[in-house]
N, C-alpha and C positions, 0 to 999 in steps of 0.2 A: 489834236491834229496829228495824224500819223506821219512819221519821218521816213522817207524812202531810203533804202540802203545806198551807200556811195557807189557809183559806177567806176569802172576802171577807165583810166585815161588812155587815149590812143598812144601806142608806142611804149607804154609802161610794161614791165616784166611781171609775170605771175609770181605768187608767193611760192617759196620753196616747200617741199614735202608733199607726200600723197594726200589726196583729199579723203576725208572720213566718209565711209558709206553710211547711209541712213540706218538707224537702229530700229528694232521691233517696237511695235506700239506698246506702251505700258498698260498692264491689267489694272482693273480697279482694285483698290485695297481690300474691299469686302470679300471678293472671291478668294483671295489669298488666305484670308483668315479661316474661311470654311474648310478649305483643303487641309489646313494644318490641324483643325479640330478632328476631322475624320481620321486622319493619320494617327493622332494620339489615341482616339477611341479604339480603333482597330488594334493598335499595339497593346492597349490595356486589356481588351477582350482576349487577345492571344496569350497574354501573360496569365490571366485568370484561368483559362483552359489548361494551360501547362501546369499550373499549380494544382488544379483539381485532379488532373491525370496523375500527377506525381503522388498526391495524397492517396488516391484510389489504389495506385500500384503499391504504395507502402502498406496499405491495409491488407491487400490481397496477399502480399509476401510475408506479412507478419501476423496481424491479429486474426484474419480469416483463413489463414493457410491450412490449419488443421481441418476445419469444417469442409472447405472446398476439396481438399484431398480425399476426405472420407466420402463425400458426395460423388466424386469422380470414380472412386473405387466401387461404390454401389452400382453405378451406372454400367460398369463393364464386368461385374462379377454377379453370378447367379447361384442361388442355393437350390439344388435339384433334389427332390425327395425320392428316395429309393424305397419303393413299397415292399414290405415284407411278404413273403409267400405264406398264404393261409394254410393252416394245418388241415389234415384230413380227418374225417369221422369214419371209424371202422366198427365192424361188429366184433363179437368175442373171438372169432376165428381169423381176424385180420382182413376180412373182405371189406374193400373200400366202398362205403355208401355215399360219401361226398368227398371230393378232392378238387384241386385247382389246376388249371392249365393256362399257358400263355396264349393270349388271343389278341385280336386287333378290332378296334371300332373303325368302321369306314365312314368318313364324313365328306361332304362336298358343299359347294356354293351354287345353289340353283340360279341365283340372280346372275352370277358370272357366266354360267353356261348359256343362259338366254341371250346375254349381250354378245357373246362370242359366236355362237352357232346361229343366231338370228332365226331365219325361217326354218332351218333344219333342227332347231332346238327340241321341238316336240318329239320327233322321231328318235332323236339321239337319247333323250331322257327315257323314252319307252324301252329302247335297247339296253340302256344302263340298268333300269329297274329289273328287267327280266334276267339279265346276266347276274346281278347281285343276288336276286332271289334264288336262282338255280344253283349258284355256287355256295350259298350259305344256308339254304333251306328256309329262307324268309318268305314273307307275303309280298308278292309282286305288286299287288294293288296298293298296299300300305306304303311301299317304297316309292311307287309312282306318285302317290299323293304328296309325299315329302318333296320329291323333285319338282312337282308342279307348283309348289308354294313360292311366294315372292320373298324368300328369306336368304340371308347371307351365309347361314350355317345350318345344316341338317345332319342328323346321324342316320345313315342308311341301315346299319346293323351294328350291334354291340359286341358280337362274339364270332368274328371270322378267324379261321385258321391263318397263321402268318403266311403260309405259302399261297393260300387262296387270296389273301389281301394283296400280296405282291403281284399276282397275275392280273387281278382286276385293275390295279394301279397302272400296269403297263398297257392295258387295253384302253383304259379311260384315264387320261392324265389329270382330269379334274378331280378325281378321287384321291383323298389323302387318308392316311391311317394314324390311329392313336393307340399306343400300347396299353393293353389292359390285361387283367387277370380274370379268367372265366371260371365259374363254379360249375362243376359237373356232378350230375346225379344219375349214375348209370342205371340204377334200378327204378327210376321214375317215382311212382307213388309209394314204393316200399318204405315203410316206416317214416313216411313224410311228416306225419303229425308229431313224431318224436324229433327227427332231425331238424325240420324247419327248412329255411332257405336263407341264402345270402346273395345279395346283388351288388353290382358295381355302383359306387357313389362318386358322382362327378365332383362333388365338393371335397371329399376326402381323397380322391384319386386312389381308391382301393375298394376291395370287397368289404361289405358291412353286413352283419347278421340282421335279419329282419324279423324272423319268427323262430320258435322252437329252440333247440340247443344251439343252433347257429347264432341266435341272439343272446341267450342267457350265458353261453360260454364264449362270447365274442372275444373277451380279453385273452383267453387261453389260446384260441384258434388264430387270432389276428397277428400275433407276434409284435415286434417293434420295428418301425420303419427306420431306415438309415438315411444318410444324406451325402451330397457331394457338392463342394463349393468350387465353381469353375468360372473361367472368363468366357464371355460370349461376344460374338461379333456385334459391332455397333448396329443398333436398329433391328436385331433379330435374336432368335434363341439358339442360333448355331454355336455349338461349343468349339472353342479354339483348342486344337489338339495340344496335349501336354500342358494345359493351363490349370490343372487341378491344384487347388490351394489347401483343401482339407477334405477328409473323407471319413465316414463312419458307416460300416456295412450294416445292412438290415439283418435282423435276427428273425428267422422264420418262426411261424407259430407252431405250437405243439399239436400233435395228433391226439384225438380223443377216442378212446376205445370203449365201446359200449358193452353191456352185459348181454344184449340180445343176440340171438342166433338168427341170421338172415333167412335161413331155410325154414325154420319154425315160424318166424315172423310172416313169411310169405303165405304159408299154409293157414295160419290163424286169421290173417287178414282176408284171404280169399274166402275161407269158410264162413267167417262172420258176415262179410258183405253179401255173400250168396244167401245166407239164412235171413238176413234183414230184408232182402228183396223178396224172398219166397214167402215170408210171413206178413209182408206189408207193414213192417215196423217203420217208425219215423227215423230210427237210428239205433245204435247199440255200441257196446264196447266189450272188449275181452282182454284179460291179463293172465299171463302165465308166469308164476314165480318158482324159483328153486326153493324147495321146502327147507333145506338146511341153511341156506345163506340169505334168503330173502331177495336175491338178485332177480331183476326183471329179465325173463328170457324172451318174452314177446308181449307187445302191447298194441292193440289195434282198435280202430273205430269204424263204424259203419259207413261214414263218409270221410273222404280225404281229398287231397289235391296233388297236383304235379308241381314240384318245386321248380321245374324248368319253365313253367308257365305261370309264375307267381303273379304277374301283372293282371292276368285275366281270371285268376282263381276267385271263386266265391269266398268272400271273407268269412262266412259261416263255417267253412271247412278248414280254416287255418289253425284252429285251436286243437287241443288234445282233450276230448271229452272224458277220457279214462281217468284224468286227474283233475279236471277243471269243472266238471258238471255233476254235482251231487244229486242224489235221488233218494226216495224212501225205499228201503230194501225189502220190506215185507218179511216173510217167514224165515229168510236167511238169517235174520237177527235173533231168532229163537235160540241160537246156540249160546247166547249170552246168559239167558235164564238157566239153561241146562248146565252150563259150566259152573255157574254160581251155586246151584243146588247140589251138584256133586262135590264141588270143592269144599263147601262148608258142611258137608255131611248131612244135608237136609233130605236127601233122597238117593235112591239107587236105581240103576237102569231097569231092574225088573219089578220095581214097586208098582202096584196097581192103583190107579186113580179112578174114582167114580165120576165120570165126566158127563154133565148134562149138555144139552144142545146150546145153551146160552148161559151167560153169567152177567150179573149187574155189578158195575164198578162205578161207585159214586152215582152220578146222574145219567150214566149211559149204560146201555146193554150191548154186550159183545156176543156175537154168534160164531159158530163154526161155519166153514164154507159149504157144508152140506147139512141137511136136516137130519136130526137123529134125537132119540130119547136119551135116557141114562145109559151110557156105554161104559165098559170097563177096559181102560187102556193101560198098558204098562207105560212107564215113563218113556221107554224107547218108542212105544207106539204113539204117544203124544207127539214126539218129534217126527217120527216117520210118516204119520198120517197128517201132520201139521195142524193139530188141534189148537185153535186160538184159546178156547176155554181152558183146556188142560194146561196150556202154557201160562195163562194168567193165574190159575190156581197155584202153580209151582212158584211163579214170581212173587205172589203174596207171601209165601213161606220165606222166600229170600229177603224180602223187604226192600223198600226204595233205596236206602242208603247203600246197602251192599250191591244192589243192582247198578246203581250209579257208579260205584267204584269199579265194577266189572266192565262197564262200558269204557271207562278211562283206561283200564289195563289193556283192553283190546284196541285202543288207539282211536276210538270213535270221537269225532269232534276235534281232532288234532291233525295237522299236516304231517305227512310221513317224512318230508325232507328228501324225497326221491331224487331231487336234482333237476326237475323239469319246471319250466316257467308256468305260471298261472295255476299252481296247485291250490285247490280249495280244501279247507279243513272240514267241510261238511258242517253239520249243526246238531247240537244236543241241547235241549232246554236246560238252563241253569237249575241246579237242584233246588234252589230257593224259590224258583218260579213254578215248581210242580204243583198242580192242583189235584183234587181227589180223583179226577178221571184220567190223569196222566198215565196211571198204571193200566189203563184200558187200552193204551196206544203203544207205548214204547216197547214192552216185551214182545209184541207181535210185529215190530218193525215199522210202525207208523208214528208220525210226530217227530221223527229225527231223520237225518239224511247223511249219506256217506258217498264216497266215490267208489268206482269199481276197484281201484287200487287199494283203498282202505278195506273193502270187503275181502279182497284176496289176502290182505294182511291178517285179518281175523282168523281165517282158516289156515294160514301159514303157521300161526301160533299153535293151533291144535296139531297140525302135522309135525311140528318140530318139538314134540314132547312138552308143550306148554310154554315155550319161549318165543315171543314175538320179536323178530328182527326187522327193524325199519328197512323197507326196500330201497335199493339203489339201482341206478341204470347206467352210471358211468363207472366202468371197471378200473380204468387206469388212464393216465396221460403219459404220452411219450414225447420227451423233449427232442429238439432237432439233433442233439448229439447222441440220441438213442437211449438216454437215461429214462427208465421206466418208473413211474410212481403209481403204485397201486392205491386205489381208493380204500381207505380203512373201512372195515365192516363195522357198522354201528353196534354199540353195546346192546345186547338183548334185554328184553323186558319180560320178567317172569309173570305170566298171566295166570296159569294154573299149574298144579303139580304134574309130573310125568304120568302118575296113575290116573288123574282126572282126564288128561289128554287122551290116554289110551282108551279109557271108557267111552269118551266122546266119539272117537274114531269108530269104535265098534257100533255104537248107536247109529252113527251116520251111514254105516253100510246097510242098515235096515231101510233107510230112505230109498235105496236103489234096488231093494229086493222085490222079486215078483213071485209071490207065493199065494196059495189058495187060502180059503177060510178067513178072508178079511185081513190077511197079513201082507198085503201088497203096499209098498211105500209109494209116495207121490212122485218119486224120481226114478222109477224103474227104467225109463228110456235112456238113462245115462249109463247103464251097464255096458261093460267092455268084456267080451268073452276072454277068459283066461286070467282075468284080474279082479281083485276085490276093489270096488270103487266106493268111496265114502263121500257124501255130499248132501246138500240141502237145497230144495226148491224154495222159491219165494214169489209172492204176488202182492203188489201194493197198489191201492187206488191212487191215481193221480189227482191233484187238486184242479178243479175247474176254475180258471181265472175269472170267469163271469160272475160266479157267486162266492168264490173263496171257500167253497165246500168241496168234499170229495166227490169226484165224478163216479157215475154208476157203471161206466163201461170202458173206461180208459185206465190202463194199468202199466206199472213197471213190472217186468217179468225178469226174475233173477235165478241164478244157480251158481253155487260155489261148492267146489269139491276137491278131492285129492286122489292120487293114484300112485302106486298101489296102496290100499288102505293099511295093510299090515306094516309097511315100511315106506311111507310116502316119499316120492322123489319130486313130484310137482304138484302145485296147486293151480287150479284154473277157476277164474271168476268171470261171470258173464252177466251183462245187463241188456235187455231189449226194451226200447222205448215204444210203448203203445202198439204192440203187434195186434193184428186183427184176430179176434176170436180168442184172446188170452192164451196164445200158444206157449207151450213150455219151452224153456231153454235147455232142458236136459238132453235132447237129441244133439244139440250143438256141442255140449260137453262131451258126449260120446264120440263125436267125430274128431275133436281135438285130442282127447285122451287116447284114442286108438292110434292116431299118428304118433303121439309121444311114445307109446309102447313100442312101436316098430322102429322109430328113429333112434331111440336111446337103447334099444335092445334090452328092455326091462324083462327080466325072467317072469314067466307066468307062474301063478301060484295056485293054491287050493281054493276052490270056490268058498265064498263066505257062508258060514252056517246060517240057516233060516232062524230068525228071531221071532218071538211071540209079540205081536202088537196088540191083539185084542183077546181078552179073556172072556169066554162064554159066560 
């Protein structure tokens, strides 16, 4: 039973002291416990985070400090390559045939232009294409095509003059420029097969030789790049002024001075190309050598290219056929047999041979180029009238071993080492592989092959009193400091004695003589008024690829000779590839030799005495 609190009596006094206010209601014990746990957990997490942060900070400041510092340095320093200026290529007189200039590549972002210009983008791009083409000589349509592409980066031109680039940038803010080196070929196609071409390499950020001497002598011409280590602004390639940390200057490339004469080269090149076109030949080559030194004074091909337009050039025109395309020389090779016969004392120029119209060699029969019965030719007449039969009769006296040795002495089947890329050694069957009928081919210039340069070298040996000097086309290199290093002249190879060489030169003048009574040589069209000319014609059947046999109407036409014969200054060798009608190369020799006589002021001499070729 509940007990009620006592009531105050009437008239009684209240208790002393203030009355207590009522207190807050008490929380349940479970809620208090949860709050405490959360507090403790939060404090623990905070302590753990502080400890982890402290450890990480300790690692950064101690263990990883070196790596992080290096990484930070890499992010704000940049190594900039300083491209070396490429050396020039000069002719023997210092005329620059190839050199470099500073230029700019113009680039832009077609996608950005479209987004900014919107509906005006098409007209704006057309205006830009026409302006760039007009200022740089480019193709407006090709530039327009680049601008119309949906790309973020295109190259409008690779070789703009710096002032032109600056003007275009001011007119079209969307155009940016990239610094480049541009290769200049002021004479265009002149000596292009020798010089070759160099173009800009985006990967290497410099000019790189692609073909010709530009490629084979790239190390000499290119020089050594330098570098500069600088600080760059964060997020860009902008160099901070005064931030250079290290620097190594570039070393320019050396100049390469050739032995060719650009004036002579131009004349030979033009005359050869005109003659090839006039005769309907597939091609041809011509080489002019200095008789005493073996230096190449001119080297031309019937087809060539413009190094300024390398990208669009026909790949077939980029090589140098004069050193890379061997052919069967035909009767030009008969000089080997005559040299051996004279050198070994087996015959003399005025010996008379009874020459039939044909001769049997093992299982084959060799004929002369014209029908005849038993004729009586001097040894000189055999050479001058180019008798196959008389030559083989003489070669049989010489014998295969000595004939093979003479071929080697003349340099056939061996690279000359002229210093040009792609040189072929030609081919001569190994002596051990000769069959009985081999002597029916080799003495008359079939069954072996040589280049025009090798052919010129054979006649250079005769012109130089029997000493063959391997030809060279690089005369010197000139370092950036002006130091000149001459290319050493190769050691000469004694082919025949001076006496034999002199006899051969006299015999070769009979090839170009025009005399009655059957005493006319096959190369009389090579005569140059006022000069004695010594040389030899050649005709060789080409191989028909369809049957692997000799074709009946396709020939290599050759001529090799020297002037003046009594004291030779120059040797000229010519090859025509399949001219129509079997046209002789002697008239082309005449044209080139005539120019040499005028250009070099070669004194005229007494006319060559008429020699007896046929004995009645």
